[in-house]
C-alpha positions as CSV (number, residue, x, y, z in Angstrom):
1,M,110.5,133.5,81.1
2,S,108.9,134.1,77.9
3,D,105.7,135.9,76.1
4,E,103.1,133.6,74.6
5,P,99.3,134.8,73.4
6,N,96.5,132.8,75.0
7,Q,93.0,132.2,73.4
8,D,92.0,135.9,73.9
9,G,95.3,136.8,72.1
10,V,96.6,138.5,75.3
11,T,100.2,138.0,75.8
12,T,101.3,136.3,79.3
13,P,104.6,135.4,80.7
14,V,105.2,131.6,80.4
15,P,107.8,130.3,82.9
16,R,110.5,127.9,81.5
17,P,111.2,125.7,84.8
18,S,113.0,122.8,83.5
19,R,116.4,124.6,82.8
20,T,116.3,126.2,86.0
21,M,115.4,123.3,87.7
22,S,117.9,121.3,86.2
23,L,120.8,123.7,87.2
24,H,119.6,124.1,90.8
25,A,119.5,120.2,90.7
26,A,123.2,120.1,89.1
27,G,124.0,122.6,92.0
28,K,123.0,120.6,94.6
29,M,124.6,117.6,93.5
30,L,127.8,119.4,92.9
31,L,127.4,120.8,96.5
32,A,126.9,116.8,97.5
33,L,130.2,116.0,95.8
34,A,131.9,118.8,97.4
35,I,130.9,117.8,101.0
36,G,131.7,114.2,100.2
37,L,135.1,115.2,98.9
38,A,135.7,117.4,102.3
39,G,134.7,114.2,104.3
40,A,137.0,111.9,102.3
41,L,140.0,114.0,102.9
42,I,138.9,114.1,106.7
43,F,138.7,110.3,106.9
44,R,142.0,110.2,104.9
45,A,143.8,112.3,107.4
46,L,142.7,110.3,109.9
47,D,144.1,107.3,108.4
48,A,140.6,105.5,108.2
49,P,140.0,102.6,105.9
50,L,138.6,103.2,102.3
51,P,138.6,107.0,103.3
52,W,137.1,108.1,99.8
53,M,134.1,106.3,100.2
54,L,133.4,106.4,104.0
55,G,134.3,109.9,104.4
56,S,132.0,111.0,101.3
57,M,129.3,108.6,102.9
58,A,129.7,109.9,106.1
59,A,129.8,113.6,105.2
60,C,126.9,113.7,103.3
61,F,124.8,111.6,105.7
62,I,125.3,113.9,108.2
63,V,124.1,116.7,106.0
64,T,121.3,114.9,104.3
65,I,119.7,114.1,107.9
66,L,120.4,117.9,109.2
67,G,118.4,118.9,105.9
68,G,121.1,120.3,103.7
69,P,120.5,121.5,100.2
70,I,122.2,118.5,98.5
71,L,120.9,115.9,96.2
72,P,122.3,112.2,95.2
73,P,124.7,112.7,92.0
74,K,122.5,110.2,90.1
75,P,124.1,111.0,86.3
76,V,127.5,110.1,87.4
77,V,126.6,106.8,89.6
78,T,125.9,104.7,86.2
79,P,129.2,105.5,84.5
80,L,131.0,105.0,87.9
81,R,129.5,101.5,88.5
82,A,130.5,100.8,84.8
83,T,133.9,101.7,85.6
84,L,133.9,99.7,88.6
85,G,132.9,96.7,87.1
86,V,135.7,97.0,84.3
87,A,138.2,97.5,87.5
88,I,136.8,94.3,89.0
89,G,137.1,92.2,85.7
90,T,141.0,93.0,85.6
91,A,141.1,90.7,88.9
92,F,140.1,87.8,86.4
93,S,142.9,85.8,85.1
94,P,143.5,82.6,83.3
95,E,144.1,81.0,86.2
96,L,140.7,81.8,87.5
97,I,138.9,78.9,85.3
98,G,141.2,76.5,87.1
99,R,139.9,77.8,90.3
100,I,136.2,77.8,89.7
101,P,135.6,74.1,90.6
102,G,137.0,74.6,94.0
103,M,134.6,77.5,94.4
104,L,131.4,75.3,94.1
105,A,131.0,74.2,97.5
106,S,131.4,77.5,98.6
107,L,128.7,79.0,95.9
108,G,126.3,76.4,96.7
109,V,126.0,77.4,100.4
110,L,124.7,80.9,99.1
111,V,121.1,78.9,98.6
112,P,120.7,77.7,102.2
113,Y,122.5,81.3,103.4
114,V,120.0,83.5,101.5
115,A,116.9,81.1,102.2
116,L,118.1,81.5,105.9
117,L,118.2,85.2,105.7
118,V,114.6,85.4,104.0
119,L,113.0,82.6,106.7
120,I,114.5,85.0,109.4
121,G,113.6,88.4,107.9
122,V,110.2,88.2,106.9
123,P,108.9,87.1,110.5
124,F,111.1,89.9,111.9
125,F,109.6,92.5,109.7
126,E,106.2,91.0,109.8
127,R,105.5,90.2,113.5
128,L,108.0,93.0,115.0
129,A,108.2,95.8,112.6
130,R,104.3,95.3,111.6
131,F,105.1,95.5,108.0
132,D,102.5,93.7,105.8
133,R,103.5,90.7,104.1
134,P,104.9,91.7,100.6
135,T,106.6,94.9,102.2
136,A,108.1,92.5,104.9
137,F,109.2,90.0,102.0
138,F,111.0,92.3,99.6
139,S,112.4,94.2,103.0
140,A,114.1,91.1,104.3
141,V,115.3,89.6,100.7
142,P,119.1,90.6,100.5
143,G,119.0,91.8,96.9
144,G,120.2,94.7,95.0
145,L,118.2,98.0,96.2
146,N,117.0,99.1,92.6
147,D,115.5,95.4,92.0
148,M,113.7,95.0,95.3
149,V,112.2,98.6,94.9
150,L,111.1,97.3,91.4
151,F,109.7,94.1,92.7
152,A,107.7,96.0,95.7
153,E,106.1,98.5,93.2
154,Q,105.0,95.4,91.2
155,S,103.9,93.6,94.5
156,G,101.9,96.3,95.9
157,A,104.5,96.7,98.9
158,N,105.4,100.0,100.5
159,E,108.0,101.2,98.0
160,R,109.4,103.8,100.1
161,T,109.5,101.3,103.2
162,V,111.4,98.8,101.3
163,T,113.5,101.5,99.7
164,L,114.6,102.9,103.5
165,V,115.3,99.2,104.7
166,H,117.7,98.7,102.0
167,C,119.3,101.7,102.1
168,T,120.0,101.3,105.6
169,R,121.4,97.7,105.1
170,V,123.7,98.9,102.6
171,L,124.7,102.0,104.5
172,I,125.3,99.9,107.7
173,I,127.1,97.1,106.5
174,V,129.4,99.3,103.9
175,F,130.3,101.7,106.9
176,T,131.0,98.8,109.5
177,L,132.4,96.0,107.5
178,P,135.7,98.0,106.4
179,F,136.5,98.9,110.2
180,L,135.9,95.2,111.2
181,I,137.9,93.9,108.5
182,V,140.9,96.1,109.3
183,Y,140.8,95.4,112.9
184,L,140.2,91.7,112.8
185,S,142.8,90.9,109.9
186,G,145.5,93.6,110.6
187,L,145.3,94.7,106.8
188,S,146.2,98.1,106.1
189,P,143.8,100.8,105.7
190,G,145.3,102.2,102.5
191,E,144.7,101.1,99.0
192,G,145.0,97.7,97.9
193,T,147.4,95.8,95.6
194,L,145.1,95.4,92.6
195,A,144.9,99.4,92.7
196,S,148.5,100.1,92.4
197,A,148.4,101.5,88.7
198,T,148.2,105.0,88.2
199,L,147.3,107.4,85.3
200,A,151.0,108.0,84.5
201,D,151.5,104.2,84.2
202,L,148.3,103.9,81.6
203,S,149.1,104.0,77.9
204,W,146.8,105.7,75.8
205,F,145.8,102.5,73.7
206,D,144.9,100.8,77.3
207,G,142.9,103.6,78.2
208,V,140.9,103.1,75.1
209,V,140.5,99.4,75.5
210,L,139.2,99.9,79.3
211,C,136.8,102.7,77.9
212,A,135.6,100.4,75.1
213,I,135.2,97.7,77.7
214,G,133.0,99.6,79.8
215,V,130.6,101.1,76.8
216,I,130.2,97.6,75.3
217,G,129.9,95.5,78.2
218,W,127.1,98.1,79.4
219,W,125.3,98.1,76.1
220,L,125.2,94.3,75.6
221,A,124.4,93.9,79.2
222,L,121.4,96.0,78.6
223,R,120.5,94.5,75.3
224,L,120.0,90.9,77.2
225,G,118.1,92.5,79.6
226,I,120.4,91.9,82.7
227,F,120.1,93.4,86.1
228,G,122.5,95.5,87.4
229,A,123.7,96.2,83.8
230,A,125.9,99.3,84.3
231,M,128.5,97.2,86.5
232,V,127.9,93.3,85.7
233,G,128.2,93.9,81.8
234,P,131.7,95.4,82.0
235,M,132.7,93.5,84.9
236,L,131.7,90.0,82.7
237,L,133.2,91.3,79.5
238,S,136.3,92.5,81.2
239,G,136.6,89.6,83.3
240,L,136.5,87.6,79.9
241,L,139.0,89.4,78.3
242,H,141.6,89.7,81.2
243,A,141.0,85.7,82.0
244,A,141.7,84.9,78.2
245,G,145.1,87.0,78.4
246,F,143.6,89.5,75.4
247,T,144.6,92.3,77.8
248,S,146.5,93.1,81.0
249,A,145.4,96.9,81.5
250,R,144.5,98.3,85.0
251,V,142.0,100.9,85.8
252,P,144.2,103.8,87.8
253,T,144.4,104.5,91.5
254,E,142.9,108.1,90.7
255,I,139.7,106.9,88.9
256,M,139.3,104.3,91.4
257,S,139.3,107.2,94.1
258,L,136.7,109.1,92.0
259,A,134.5,106.2,91.6
260,Q,134.7,105.6,95.6
261,L,134.0,109.1,96.2
262,G,131.0,109.2,94.0
263,L,129.2,106.2,95.2
264,G,130.1,107.3,99.0
265,T,128.3,110.6,98.1
266,Y,125.3,108.7,96.8
267,L,125.0,106.4,99.4
268,G,125.1,109.2,102.1
269,C,122.5,111.1,100.1
270,L,119.9,108.4,100.1
271,F,118.0,109.3,103.4
272,R,116.7,112.6,101.7
273,G,113.4,113.6,103.3
274,L,113.9,111.2,106.3
275,T,111.2,112.0,109.1
276,A,111.4,111.0,112.9
277,R,108.6,108.8,112.6
278,E,110.2,106.8,109.7
279,F,113.4,106.7,111.5
280,S,111.6,105.2,114.8
281,S,109.2,102.7,112.5
282,V,111.4,101.7,109.8
283,V,115.0,102.7,109.8
284,A,115.7,101.4,113.7
285,W,114.2,98.3,112.6
286,A,116.3,98.0,109.8
287,I,119.4,98.7,111.7
288,C,118.7,95.6,113.7
289,Y,118.1,93.5,110.6
290,S,121.7,94.6,109.7
291,G,123.0,93.4,112.7
292,I,121.3,90.0,112.4
293,I,122.5,89.7,108.7
294,L,126.1,89.9,109.6
295,T,125.8,87.6,112.4
296,I,124.2,85.2,110.1
297,A,127.1,86.0,107.4
298,A,130.0,85.5,109.9
299,A,128.6,82.1,110.8
300,F,128.4,81.1,107.4
301,S,131.8,82.4,106.5
302,L,133.1,80.3,109.2
303,L,131.5,77.3,107.6
304,V,132.7,77.9,104.3
305,V,136.3,78.4,105.7
306,W,135.8,75.0,107.5
307,L,134.6,73.7,104.1
308,T,137.1,75.1,101.5
309,G,140.0,76.5,103.7
310,F,139.7,80.0,101.8
311,D,140.7,83.1,103.5
312,L,138.3,84.4,105.9
313,T,138.5,87.8,105.0
314,S,137.6,87.5,101.6
315,V,134.6,84.8,102.5
316,F,133.1,87.2,105.1
317,L,133.2,89.9,102.2
318,A,131.7,87.5,99.7
319,F,128.8,86.7,101.9
320,S,128.1,90.0,103.5
321,P,125.2,91.6,101.6
322,G,126.0,95.2,102.0
323,G,125.4,96.1,98.1
324,Q,127.2,94.3,94.9
325,P,129.2,97.4,94.0
326,E,129.7,98.3,97.2
327,M,131.2,95.1,98.2
328,N,133.2,94.6,95.0
329,L,134.9,97.9,95.3
330,M,135.8,97.1,99.2
331,A,137.5,94.0,98.1
332,F,139.3,96.0,95.3
333,V,140.3,98.2,97.6
334,L,141.5,96.2,100.4
335,G,143.4,93.9,98.0
336,L,141.4,90.8,98.8
337,D,140.4,87.9,96.6
338,V,138.2,90.2,94.1
339,A,137.3,87.6,91.7
340,Y,136.2,85.3,94.6
341,V,134.0,88.1,96.2
342,A,132.4,89.4,93.0
343,L,131.3,86.0,91.7
344,H,129.8,85.5,95.1
345,H,128.0,88.4,95.0
346,L,126.8,87.9,91.5
347,V,125.5,84.4,92.2
348,R,123.7,85.9,95.2
349,V,122.0,88.4,93.2
350,A,120.9,85.7,90.6
351,I,119.3,83.6,93.2
352,V,117.7,86.5,94.7
353,L,116.3,87.7,91.8
354,L,115.0,84.2,90.7
355,G,113.4,83.5,93.8
356,A,111.9,86.9,93.9
357,Q,110.1,86.2,90.8
358,I,109.0,83.0,91.7
359,V,107.4,84.1,95.1
360,L,105.9,87.0,93.2
361,S,104.4,84.8,90.7
362,K,102.7,82.5,93.5
363,N,101.5,85.1,95.5
364,K,99.1,87.0,92.6
365,D,97.2,88.4,95.5
366,W,100.2,90.8,96.8
367,R,99.4,93.0,93.9
368,G,97.1,95.7,94.6
369,P,97.3,98.6,97.2
370,A,98.7,96.9,100.1
371,G,101.2,98.7,102.2
372,R,100.7,102.1,100.5
373,D,98.3,103.7,102.8
374,S,100.9,103.6,105.5
375,D,102.7,106.4,104.0
376,P,100.7,108.3,101.3
377,R,103.9,110.3,100.3
378,P,105.2,109.4,96.9
379,P,108.6,107.1,97.6
380,E,111.9,109.0,96.5
381,R,113.3,106.5,93.7
382,T,116.8,105.8,94.1
């Protein structure tokens, strides 16, 4: 509080809420990370797959649904995504260049795959869930959460509904896929082979190189206007430098565990403010659609394996749209073909963004208040 004279010269106290609110919010974010850490340790004790991400996600999701005083730790998410981008890029090697022609058939299947998801998803949400057309479209498109919410805002769709649908899709796929993969493939639920480096193995020079790759790649992607700049920019720059043989530095296991903890905590907190009506009218339909997506992804994965002979586990992860950072992280930790998975999710997101822009440009009548009346509350931006 401070004293400030008004027009009559009378001194009145003036509140300064910004710093108080900032400290209050920071406390809720730290509490979320602490709860996420507790959940991660429980999952680790249970020998569950991806304990740092799934344990923190599950714990924060439960506390969020129960109305606990926690907030998504947004300030740490972007740096963690940049860290993840650098780590994924370390999986790119000089041999990858020679593998790209063999991936063309697999990459080409992504176009009909994405198209089929949209052709099934739009009628599903429009006729069964009773969404309006733009809300149904941007709920069905398997793109990035932030990107789809931005398109929803531009189209006049219900942002809150689109946000909840994509949050549910990412949460369901990210949480179920590791257990499914470990069960079907027999992979160890522990750390993958690419995460074998430790802090003790990291020289100061390699540490500086990795940090520089993250910062410069992020900055370049922002300047070029690349969607998902925080992860995609460092991933591409790291991949280019590692594929060219300029560096062989690896991101330590301890840092990757922190990245999983932060991202898992963030995902678990995204359902803050969820009401019973929203669960029955939006989330329940999104859960059903997530099952449809996984079924279609499995079918296309079998097709790709038949066409190319690639490893089924890596292909299934590459075709499961559970969020680009999360799927890449899963491939990294499980020791799968990270470069293959990352390249396919990058192409999928590019297809979705290009297609969404084309659809939005051809449906100018969507722009307006469509869909906003169904939930008058302002959407919670994630």
